[in-house]
N, C-alpha and C positions, 0 to 999 in steps of 0.2 A: 491347613497351611503347611505346606512344607518345609524340614528342617532345614538347618544350612545343609548341614553333610548333603541329603538327597537334591540339595539347590544348586553347591555346587560339581555334584556328580551331573547334574543335567548340563548344567553351562559349559563340564567338561567336551560330553560327549556331543555338545549341540555345535554344527558345522560353520556357525554364526560371529562367532568370538573365535578369533585369529591372536590373540594374547596370554591363553592359557589349552593345556591339550597335557595329553600324559607323554612320561616319556618311561623306557625300562621298563618293557613287555608290560606296561598298564599300570604297577606299581607304584609311579610316581606320577607325579607329577611337575606340570612346568607353566612360571608364571615369565610373562612377562612382566616388570610391571609398570614402567611407564604406559605400553600400549592398557594392558590390565584396566588401567586409573584414569583412561578415555576413552577406553571401552565399556569396559563395563561399570564402576564405578559412576561416574560420569552421567548415565544414566537418570534420567527423572520424568514421571509421571509413568504413563502405562506404561513407557518400555521398562521403566528401574525392575533391576533384579535380585539385587541384593538391597537387604534393610540399607547399607551401611554407605557412605560416601566417601569415608576414606581408606587408604590403604594401610596403616599402624591400625586402629578399628575389623579392617578383615584379617591380616594375622593373625590379631589380639583373638577373634574365631576360630580361624585354623587352628589354634594353641590352645584355646580348649577346648576342643570338640578332640586332641590329642593326636595332631599333625607335631609332623615334626622335618625342621627343616636338615638336608642332607647337599652334600656335596654332586658336585657332578662327574661322576666315574665314567670311563671306555667306556660302558656301555650303556652309557644316558647319552654323552656326546654324543658316539654312532644314533641313537636318535635320533636327537634333535637336529643332527647334519638333517639324518634323510627325511626330516619333517619341515626342514629349510628350505630341501630345495625343488620336495615338493611342491610345500608352499608358493614359493619364486617371493618370499620376503623374508629376507632376514634382517636379525634385530637391529633400530643404530646400533653404529658405536660406543653411544651413553647409555641404556638403557642397560637395565638391572633386570637379571632372572637369576630368576630364584627356583626352587627345588624343594618340593615336602612330601615324606612319605606318611602314610597311614596305615598299617593294614587289613586294617578293614574300611579301604578303599580303594577299591582296587576295576579297572573298566570293565575286566570280567565277570566281575562277580557282587551285582548294584545289592543281591538279599546280605550281605556284608553292613552295609548302610544300616541295619537297624543296630550294631554295636556298635557304632561312630557315637555316642553319648556326648554329652558335653560336661565337664568333670566338674 
């Protein structure tokens, strides 16, 4: 079975999910909280992606695996604007964007996932 970091990396890499994506040159992950709950966490049966259906549990897993919440800087904002323009799907005004970073979770370095150990 895949570990949480490997599952998360596959989700972020996948074009099937619009609620989570790479920002800041692939060193940071953005999560549209409302959309992520509906698109990923609400999945049941064979379509289920993660073991949890709770945002609180998902965020707990991120912290357990060394992810830290970061603020959106101008570089991240630029990447986000580009992404949203390309996808033509801006998040709703009341949705909450969360940004997380882990030095071992990188778009271009999947081999580092082995270092994302649970604390």
